[in-house]
C-alpha positions, 0 to 999 in steps of 0.5 A: 601723279596727274595734274588735272583734277575735276572737282565735281559739286565744287559748290558743296559742304564737303568741298568747301570745308574738307578738299578745297582746304586739303588742296590748298595744304598739298600746294603750300607743302609742294606734294602737287606738280608744278603744273597742276590744275583745278576744273570746278564744277558746281550748280551756283552761276558764278564766272571764275572771279566770282567763285574765286571770291566766294570760295576765299570767303569761306576758306580762313587762314591765319598766316602769310603761308597759307594765304599765299597757298589759297592764292595760289590754289585759287590761281589755278581754278577755272569754274563752270555752271553745270548740270550733271544729268546734260551729258551733251553740255558736259561734253561740249565743255569738259572736252577741251581737258582730255588732253592729258590724263586727269582725275575726275571727283564726284562730291555729289549725291549718289543718284548724280553719279551714273549720269555724270560718268556718262558725260565724262564719257562722251567729253573723253574725260575717263579714257586712257590713264585717266581716274574717277573718284566717288564719295560714298555710300554707293547707292542705298542698297545692293540693287543700286549700288549694282546699278552704279558699278556696272554704270561706272565699269561700262565706262572704265575699268576697276582699276581706274575707279576710286570709292572714298571712305575718308575713315580710311584716310585717317592716321589712327585708322590706318594705325590698326593696321600696324597694331594688328599685324605688327606686334607679336602680342596682338598676333597671338591672342587676335581670335575667338579663342581668347577674346570676348567681345569687341564694341565700335562705338562712333558718337557724334554730337552735331545733329542732321541739321541742314542734311534732314532731306539726305538723312530722311533717304538714308539714316544711321544704318545707311550713312554711317553703319554701311560706310564707316563703321564697316570698314573699321570692323572689317580692318579688325577682323580680317585675316593678315594680308600676304602684302599691303598692296590694294587688292592683297588688303581688299581681298581680306576685307571683302572675305570678312564683310561676306562672312557677316551673318544676315540678320532676320526678323526674329534677330531684329529685337535681340541684336538691333536697336533704332533711335531718333533723337528728340530735343535735349541738351548738348554741350550746354545748349539746348537743340531741337529733335529731328522731326522729319516725317519719315521714320528714318533713325539717327541712331543704331545699335546692332550686334553682329556674328562674323561666321568663320573660324577666327570669330565664331561666337564673338559679338561685334557690337556696333553703336552709331548715333547723332546728338550724343553727349561727346564726339568720339571714336573708339574700339574696345577689345574685351579679352576673356577671363584668366582660366583660373583665379588664384586671388582672393581679392578681388574675387574672381567675379568682380575681377576685370578683363583686360581689356584694349581701348583704341579711340580714334577721335577727339584724341588719339589713345591706345590704352591696355587694361591690366589687374596688376597689385602695384597699387595695392598696399605692400602687405596686400600683394596679392590684393589686384587692382585695375590698372592701365598701360598707356600706349598713346602718343603725348601731345597727339601729333598734328595729323593731316585731313584724311583727305590730304592723303586720299587726294594724293593716292588719287593722283597717284594711282594707289587703291589701297585706302578706297573701296572695291566693288565686291566690297561695296556689294558685300556690305550693302548685302548685309545691310539690306538683311538688318533693313529688310528685318526691320521692316518685317518685325516693324522695329520702331525708332525709339526716342531718346533725348539729345544728349543721352547715350541713346534709347534706355533699350540700347544700354547693353550695346554700349562699350563698358566703362573704362576709366574716364571714358564717360560712358554708361556702364553696360547692363548686366 
């Protein structure tokens, strides 16, 4: 395990909310080398003591053990204020840390990836066994992603490039692989013959406050669908890998992304809805609308088609949005109806299809919706009613921050939960087809009030109501 981490963007929101707390927890649990050190790089003009005081104020601790871990972390940090566009300054300041293999973590906007990479190369920090970690998104379209990937590969080989999608570090997301490939029940029916549709919902109550500039350039399609949602789709739809090693898993995910049917302008009105939240009420509080002068969307509903043998004809509905009524990430797999219905009640038309619901956040639940007669009167045993088999853990165990797992993997050199270059480019190719289709069809971003489930036109894309789900019922 490498013992030197160079963290760029050290004064950013991601670093103070997740990256430094993750390092604190790993030190607390003695999961990092005794010689571990952090070189923090940001734009703010601090000396070492000033940066440590700034960070101490922003990481809250509830007990002595956490306080000791934080002080241990602060004592390992050396801070520098640097312009990442100035390769000479980076080389002059950071070359002293090229004495042993290191991990450089770019928690920065994508437009700084290429210049930062050149500066790190000049400082000798990308040689030998040193590694580079980058936060997605990689670019904002296929062309820019290829340009970034080419720059990266000119400085170091793909085996030492770690592209982070923090969703892959979440334990419930990893559990998708366990459910799919560890159970005969799933293996037997995981295909178009038995599955009618798949819904993936990522809803957020938060808005884009403080990120207006970034969001105006990316929007929900590039920020959420290209990143997290396509990773979920790939894990759900991939073929069984030969092994759970990095290349085997990523090979199968890439095949799924390449099989996604490009969207045309004619498809845009049928298979997509764009939205943009206006003023409304979320969690009982009045919130402002997104008023940036760009035409960017804060809500996306898509119907994706995977043109391969396993998934031919099965719609994958992807819905994500800001300022939704509740924060939730879930996957709903709806199975096809039974081939021959022999019961009087309910009628075949009113019978509910079997559904597998996997909620990833805020709490982890796995429910299998079945039809049974246990809830029917004793004298009406042929009367079927919906019943739920709850497979969730109760209470939900304490989970590590996803970044803790990913930090350890990057320091160890395990790429399994990171994204490869061809995977990134395959995702962007499909996203670009949607963006082009919206442009050619002049697809508008329809307004929806904050606190709702998006534009009314998107109701048919939302997951069908399950008991306790709280979503709008799917339009018929």
